[in-house]
C-alpha positions as CSV (number, residue, x, y, z in Angstrom):
1,M,53.7,-66.8,103.4
2,T,55.6,-64.7,101.1
3,T,56.3,-66.2,97.7
4,P,59.5,-65.2,95.8
5,T,59.1,-63.2,92.8
6,T,62.4,-64.2,91.0
7,T,62.0,-66.1,87.8
8,A,65.0,-68.3,88.0
9,P,66.9,-69.7,90.8
10,A,69.9,-67.9,92.3
11,A,73.4,-68.9,92.2
12,I,75.1,-71.2,94.5
13,T,78.9,-70.6,95.3
14,T,80.6,-73.1,97.3
15,P,82.1,-71.9,100.7
16,A,85.7,-71.6,99.3
17,A,84.7,-69.2,96.5
18,A,81.6,-67.3,98.1
19,P,81.7,-63.7,97.3
20,T,81.1,-61.0,99.9
21,A,77.7,-59.3,99.2
22,P,77.9,-55.5,98.5
23,A,77.4,-53.4,101.3
24,T,74.0,-51.4,101.2
25,S,74.5,-48.9,103.6
26,S,77.1,-47.8,106.1
27,G,74.8,-48.8,109.3
28,P,75.5,-51.9,111.4
29,S,74.9,-55.2,109.8
30,V,72.3,-57.8,110.7
31,P,73.7,-60.7,112.8
32,R,73.8,-63.9,110.9
33,L,71.5,-66.6,112.4
34,R,72.1,-70.3,112.6
35,N,69.8,-73.0,111.1
36,G,66.6,-72.8,112.8
37,E,67.6,-69.8,115.2
38,L,64.9,-67.3,113.8
39,R,62.3,-70.0,114.0
40,A,63.3,-70.4,117.6
41,M,62.9,-66.6,118.4
42,V,59.6,-66.6,116.6
43,A,58.5,-69.2,119.1
44,R,59.8,-67.3,121.9
45,V,57.7,-64.2,120.9
46,L,54.6,-66.3,120.3
47,A,55.2,-68.2,123.8
48,D,55.7,-64.9,125.7
49,H,52.1,-63.8,124.2
50,T,50.2,-67.0,124.9
51,G,46.5,-66.6,124.0
52,T,47.1,-63.7,121.7
53,G,47.3,-64.0,117.8
54,L,50.1,-62.2,116.4
55,T,50.8,-61.4,112.6
56,P,54.2,-62.2,111.0
57,R,54.5,-58.4,110.6
58,A,53.9,-57.6,114.4
59,I,56.5,-60.5,115.4
60,A,59.0,-58.9,112.7
61,H,58.7,-55.6,114.3
62,T,59.6,-57.2,117.6
63,L,62.7,-59.0,116.2
64,N,63.5,-56.1,113.9
65,R,63.6,-59.0,111.1
66,S,62.3,-59.5,107.6
67,S,58.5,-60.0,107.9
68,G,59.2,-62.5,104.7
69,A,61.6,-64.6,106.8
70,V,59.3,-64.3,109.9
71,G,56.5,-65.3,108.0
72,N,58.2,-68.5,106.5
73,A,59.3,-69.4,110.3
74,C,55.6,-68.9,111.3
75,K,54.6,-71.2,108.3
76,V,57.0,-73.9,109.5
77,L,56.1,-73.9,113.1
78,A,52.5,-74.2,112.2
79,D,53.4,-77.2,109.7
80,K,55.1,-78.9,112.9
81,G,52.1,-78.1,115.3
82,D,54.2,-75.7,117.1
83,A,52.0,-72.6,116.2
84,A,48.5,-72.3,115.3
85,V,46.7,-70.5,112.6
86,T,44.2,-68.2,114.3
87,S,43.0,-66.1,111.4
88,T,43.5,-65.9,107.8
89,A,42.7,-62.3,107.2
90,P,44.9,-61.1,108.2
91,L,47.1,-64.1,109.0
92,T,47.8,-64.5,112.4
93,Y,49.5,-67.2,114.6
94,Q,49.1,-68.2,118.1
95,A,51.3,-70.4,120.5
96,T,50.2,-74.0,121.1
97,T,51.1,-76.5,123.9
98,S,54.4,-77.3,122.3
99,T,55.7,-73.8,121.2
100,A,57.5,-73.1,124.5
101,A,59.5,-76.5,124.0
102,V,61.0,-75.1,120.9
103,A,61.4,-71.5,121.6
104,A,64.6,-69.8,122.3
105,A,65.8,-69.1,125.8
106,T,66.4,-65.4,124.5
107,I,65.7,-63.5,121.5
108,T,68.2,-61.3,119.5
109,P,66.5,-58.5,117.7
110,A,68.6,-57.1,114.9
111,P,70.3,-53.8,115.6
112,A,68.1,-50.8,115.1
113,G,68.7,-49.2,111.8
114,A,70.5,-52.3,110.3
115,P,70.1,-52.3,106.6
116,R,67.9,-55.1,105.2
117,A,68.6,-57.2,102.0
118,R,66.7,-55.9,99.0
119,R,65.4,-57.8,96.3
120,P,67.3,-57.6,93.4
121,K,66.1,-56.3,90.0
122,K,65.4,-58.8,87.3
123,T,68.2,-57.6,85.5
124,T,70.8,-57.9,88.3
125,P,71.9,-61.4,89.4
126,A,71.4,-62.0,93.1
127,P,74.5,-62.0,95.2
128,A,75.4,-65.6,96.2
129,T,75.3,-66.8,99.7
130,T,76.4,-69.7,101.9
131,T,73.8,-69.4,104.6
132,A,70.9,-71.0,102.9
133,T,69.1,-73.5,105.1
134,A,66.4,-76.2,104.7
135,T,63.5,-73.5,105.0
136,A,65.1,-71.0,102.8
137,P,63.2,-69.8,99.6
138,A,64.5,-70.4,96.0
139,S,66.0,-66.7,96.1
140,V,68.6,-67.9,98.3
141,G,71.2,-70.3,96.8
142,A,69.1,-72.6,94.8
143,G,71.9,-73.8,92.6
144,D,74.2,-72.7,89.8
145,S,76.0,-75.3,87.8
146,A,78.6,-72.6,86.7
147,A,80.0,-72.1,90.4
148,P,83.1,-73.9,90.5
149,V,83.4,-76.8,93.1
150,T,86.8,-77.6,94.2
151,G,86.5,-78.8,97.6
152,P,84.1,-79.6,100.3
153,V,80.7,-78.2,100.1
154,M,78.7,-77.3,103.2
155,R,75.2,-79.1,104.1
156,P,72.6,-77.1,105.7
157,N,73.5,-78.9,109.1
158,G,76.7,-77.3,108.7
159,M,78.9,-80.7,108.0
160,A,81.0,-80.7,105.1
161,Y,80.3,-82.9,102.0
162,H,83.4,-84.2,99.9
163,P,82.0,-84.3,96.1
164,R,82.8,-87.3,94.1
165,Q,83.3,-87.5,90.3
166,V,80.4,-88.4,88.0
167,A,80.3,-87.8,84.3
168,G,83.6,-86.2,84.5
169,M,82.6,-83.4,86.9
170,P,81.8,-83.1,90.6
171,D,78.5,-84.9,91.6
172,V,77.1,-81.6,93.1
173,T,77.8,-79.9,89.7
174,A,76.2,-82.6,87.7
175,L,73.1,-82.4,90.0
176,R,72.8,-78.7,89.6
177,K,73.0,-78.9,85.8
178,L,70.3,-81.6,85.5
179,R,68.2,-79.1,87.7
180,E,68.8,-76.5,85.1
181,A,68.0,-78.7,82.4
182,G,64.8,-80.2,84.1
183,V,66.1,-83.5,84.2
184,A,64.7,-85.2,87.4
185,A,67.4,-87.5,89.2
186,L,66.9,-90.6,91.0
187,M,69.9,-91.4,93.4
188,Y,70.0,-95.1,94.3
189,G,72.2,-97.4,96.5
190,P,72.5,-98.9,99.9
191,P,71.5,-97.0,103.1
192,G,74.1,-95.1,104.6
193,T,76.2,-94.4,101.1
194,G,75.5,-90.5,101.2
195,K,72.7,-90.1,98.9
196,T,71.2,-87.6,101.2
197,S,74.5,-85.9,102.0
198,V,75.3,-85.2,98.0
199,I,71.6,-84.0,97.6
200,E,71.7,-81.5,100.4
201,A,75.0,-80.5,99.2
202,A,73.8,-79.7,95.8
203,F,70.5,-77.9,96.8
204,P,70.4,-75.7,99.9
205,D,67.1,-74.6,99.2
206,L,65.7,-78.2,99.6
207,V,62.3,-79.2,100.9
208,T,62.2,-83.0,102.2
209,V,59.5,-85.6,102.2
210,Q,60.7,-88.8,104.3
211,G,58.6,-91.6,102.3
212,D,57.5,-94.6,103.8
213,G,54.5,-97.1,103.4
214,D,52.4,-94.9,105.5
215,T,52.8,-91.7,103.5
216,T,49.5,-90.3,102.0
217,V,48.5,-87.9,99.6
218,A,47.8,-85.1,102.3
219,D,51.5,-85.5,103.4
220,L,52.4,-84.3,100.1
221,V,49.8,-81.6,99.2
222,G,48.5,-80.9,102.6
223,E,45.3,-80.9,104.6
224,Y,42.8,-79.1,106.6
225,T,43.9,-78.4,110.2
226,Q,41.9,-77.1,113.2
227,T,42.8,-73.8,114.5
228,G,42.8,-72.7,118.1
229,D,39.2,-71.1,117.5
230,G,37.7,-74.4,116.3
231,R,37.8,-73.2,112.6
232,Y,39.5,-75.2,110.0
233,V,42.2,-74.1,107.4
234,F,44.1,-75.8,104.6
235,V,47.7,-76.1,105.3
236,H,49.6,-76.8,102.2
237,G,52.3,-79.4,102.2
238,P,55.8,-79.6,101.0
239,L,55.1,-80.3,97.4
240,V,53.2,-77.2,97.1
241,R,55.5,-75.0,99.0
242,A,58.4,-76.4,96.7
243,M,56.2,-75.5,93.7
244,R,55.3,-72.0,94.5
245,E,58.8,-71.1,95.9
246,G,60.6,-72.7,93.0
247,R,62.7,-75.0,95.4
248,T,63.9,-78.5,95.1
249,L,61.7,-81.2,96.3
250,F,63.7,-84.4,97.8
251,I,61.6,-87.4,98.0
252,D,63.6,-89.8,100.2
253,D,62.9,-93.5,100.1
254,A,60.4,-92.6,97.2
255,T,60.0,-96.4,96.3
256,L,58.7,-97.0,99.9
257,I,55.4,-94.7,99.0
258,P,52.6,-96.2,97.6
259,P,52.4,-95.8,93.8
260,T,49.0,-94.3,93.9
261,V,50.3,-91.6,96.5
262,L,53.2,-90.8,94.6
263,A,51.4,-90.1,91.4
264,V,50.1,-86.9,92.8
265,V,53.8,-85.6,92.1
266,Y,53.9,-86.6,88.3
267,P,51.8,-83.7,86.9
268,A,54.1,-81.5,88.5
269,M,57.4,-83.0,87.0
270,D,56.1,-83.2,83.4
271,G,55.2,-80.4,80.9
272,R,52.1,-79.5,82.9
273,R,54.0,-78.4,86.0
274,Q,50.9,-78.3,87.8
275,I,48.8,-80.0,90.4
276,I,45.1,-79.8,91.1
277,I,44.4,-80.3,94.9
278,K,40.9,-82.2,94.9
279,A,40.8,-81.8,99.0
280,N,41.0,-78.1,98.7
281,G,38.2,-77.5,96.3
282,G,40.2,-78.1,93.1
283,E,42.8,-75.7,93.9
284,T,45.3,-75.4,91.0
285,V,48.9,-74.8,92.0
286,D,51.5,-73.9,89.3
287,A,55.3,-74.5,89.4
288,A,57.6,-71.6,89.8
289,A,60.8,-71.4,87.9
290,G,63.6,-73.4,89.7
291,F,61.2,-76.2,91.0
292,Y,62.8,-79.5,90.7
293,V,62.3,-83.0,91.9
294,V,64.9,-85.4,93.1
295,A,64.3,-88.8,94.8
296,G,66.4,-91.6,96.7
297,H,65.8,-95.4,96.3
298,N,67.4,-98.2,98.5
299,P,67.3,-101.1,96.4
300,G,66.7,-104.5,98.3
301,V,65.1,-102.7,101.2
302,H,61.7,-104.6,101.9
303,G,59.0,-102.8,100.5
304,A,60.8,-100.7,98.0
305,V,59.6,-101.0,94.6
306,L,60.8,-99.0,91.4
307,T,57.6,-99.0,89.4
308,D,57.8,-98.3,85.4
309,A,55.9,-95.1,86.1
310,L,58.4,-93.9,88.8
311,S,61.3,-95.0,86.7
312,S,60.2,-93.2,83.6
313,R,59.8,-90.0,85.4
314,F,63.5,-89.9,86.6
315,S,65.4,-90.0,83.5
316,A,68.8,-89.7,85.3
317,Q,69.5,-92.5,87.8
318,V,72.8,-92.4,89.6
319,H,74.1,-95.1,91.7
320,V,75.7,-94.2,95.0
321,S,78.0,-96.5,96.6
322,T,80.3,-96.0,99.7
323,D,83.6,-94.2,99.0
324,Y,86.1,-96.3,101.3
325,D,88.8,-94.1,100.5
326,L,86.9,-91.2,102.0
327,A,86.5,-93.1,105.0
328,A,90.1,-93.4,105.3
329,Q,90.8,-90.0,104.7
330,L,88.2,-89.1,107.4
331,K,90.4,-90.9,109.8
332,V,88.3,-94.0,110.2
333,D,90.3,-96.9,111.5
334,R,92.0,-98.5,108.8
335,R,91.1,-102.2,110.0
336,A,87.5,-101.2,109.9
337,V,87.8,-99.7,106.5
338,K,89.5,-102.9,105.4
339,A,86.7,-105.2,106.8
340,A,84.1,-103.2,105.0
341,R,86.0,-103.6,101.7
342,N,86.3,-107.4,102.2
343,L,82.6,-107.5,103.1
344,S,81.6,-105.4,100.3
345,T,83.8,-107.7,97.8
346,R,81.9,-110.6,99.2
347,Q,78.4,-108.9,98.7
348,A,79.1,-108.1,95.1
349,S,79.8,-112.0,94.6
350,G,76.8,-113.1,96.6
351,E,78.4,-114.5,99.4
352,V,76.9,-112.1,102.0
353,G,73.9,-109.7,101.9
354,W,75.4,-106.8,103.9
355,A,78.4,-104.9,104.2
356,P,79.2,-101.7,106.2
357,Q,78.8,-98.3,104.4
358,L,80.1,-94.9,105.2
359,R,77.4,-94.3,108.0
360,E,78.4,-97.4,109.7
361,L,82.1,-96.8,109.4
362,L,81.7,-93.3,110.8
363,A,79.6,-94.7,113.7
364,F,82.4,-97.2,114.2
365,Q,85.1,-94.5,114.8
366,K,82.7,-92.4,117.1
367,I,82.2,-95.5,119.2
368,A,86.0,-96.2,119.1
369,D,86.7,-93.0,120.4
370,V,84.5,-93.2,123.6
371,L,84.3,-97.0,124.2
372,G,87.4,-98.6,122.4
373,V,88.1,-100.2,119.4
374,A,87.1,-103.7,120.7
375,A,83.6,-102.3,121.5
376,A,83.2,-100.5,118.2
377,A,84.2,-103.8,116.3
378,G,81.7,-105.6,118.3
379,N,79.2,-103.2,117.5
380,L,79.9,-103.5,113.9
381,V,79.2,-107.3,114.1
382,G,75.8,-106.6,116.2
383,T,74.7,-104.0,113.3
384,A,75.0,-106.8,110.5
385,P,71.7,-108.6,109.9
386,E,71.5,-111.8,111.8
387,D,71.7,-114.0,108.3
388,D,75.2,-112.4,107.6
389,R,76.2,-112.1,111.3
390,E,78.5,-115.1,111.2
391,T,80.2,-114.1,108.0
392,V,80.7,-110.6,109.4
393,S,82.0,-111.8,112.7
394,A,84.7,-114.1,110.7
395,V,85.8,-111.1,108.6
396,V,86.2,-108.7,111.7
397,R,88.1,-111.3,113.7
398,D,90.4,-111.9,110.9
399,V,91.1,-108.3,110.4
400,F,91.3,-107.3,114.3
401,G,93.1,-110.4,115.1
402,S,90.8,-111.7,117.9
403,E,87.4,-113.0,118.5
404,V,84.6,-110.2,118.7
405,A,81.2,-110.5,120.2
406,P,78.2,-108.1,119.6
407,L,78.0,-105.5,122.5
408,S,75.7,-106.9,125.2
409,L,75.1,-106.3,128.8
410,G,77.1,-108.4,131.3
411,P,76.7,-109.1,135.0
412,R,75.2,-106.7,137.3
413,I,77.9,-104.5,139.0
């Protein structure tokens, strides 16, 4: 995998203010690819040559794309088991049994003679871009707190995030400033309030680890994987990739990960900015400029424990709650928003343990659009934990003006 040589993260510009990259030649431009499209085309090439080991350079020649980008795509496919490393000198990849399932139906080589973006000199700031994806290196939109944020910010999945105020500035700007200052941030709040959304909007170069009670050290740093020819190679994990590429590592549900496992990240976060991979012969990995760690925490979720060690590493801790005004702006039925506000007030006073968050309200509207408001209201009641269902049912009944029961199958047609 090609490691970026830039020494600082490149600038982000929100979609409304993104400048146009300067032309480098008069030839045809390289078509923009959607998130994951290049990876699917690489899988297509591998699937079309099943049983043959191909180097990233050979695949890049077929697609007329950057060998670095193709190398990153190959690495992601191998990490997911959709490709196998068959040789390390030179590095070659081969199709697995699952490659065809993720392969594109067709491939779209870049036009012959199309100019390719050149890495900027260290004295010249890299042009901003709005096409960074979850697999993009730090040289593509790692974050710039100076970029003005005046409206919605696009997430890598193409959905718009509506920034909220924190410390007198947009939340995405605040997070980018914390990254520049090297202050790790912990976002905490109930599930469905938008913690992941704001982090994805702030950091297009994100590498995500989904934490749970079964997360192991290998899930973070990597482990040995058997290749198609029976050999074993060490495949580095998301922590190592983020460190080497100067990217943001997002540890979602960090407080569900066993403390002894999460401790492997701490040396990378402090002044050492380094980890030692014992499983790979004591390999030393140093963090490149731009490497940053942000985490998510759901208080009250069974098994979530915010230890002193974890809390002390994340100096900035930001509470995230549902923005009910935003739900109304997004055209969610005002009765559903009113019920959610009521339940949120009761939750704050201890009368009930659950209240609908933005995720549930958006789901309400989607269901209402296809099955009707009554069905959506019934689903809202059925979504509530059993201990709170009676109270939720009463609030929904009062707001919607009729009895509502959870969705259930009726008599056979």
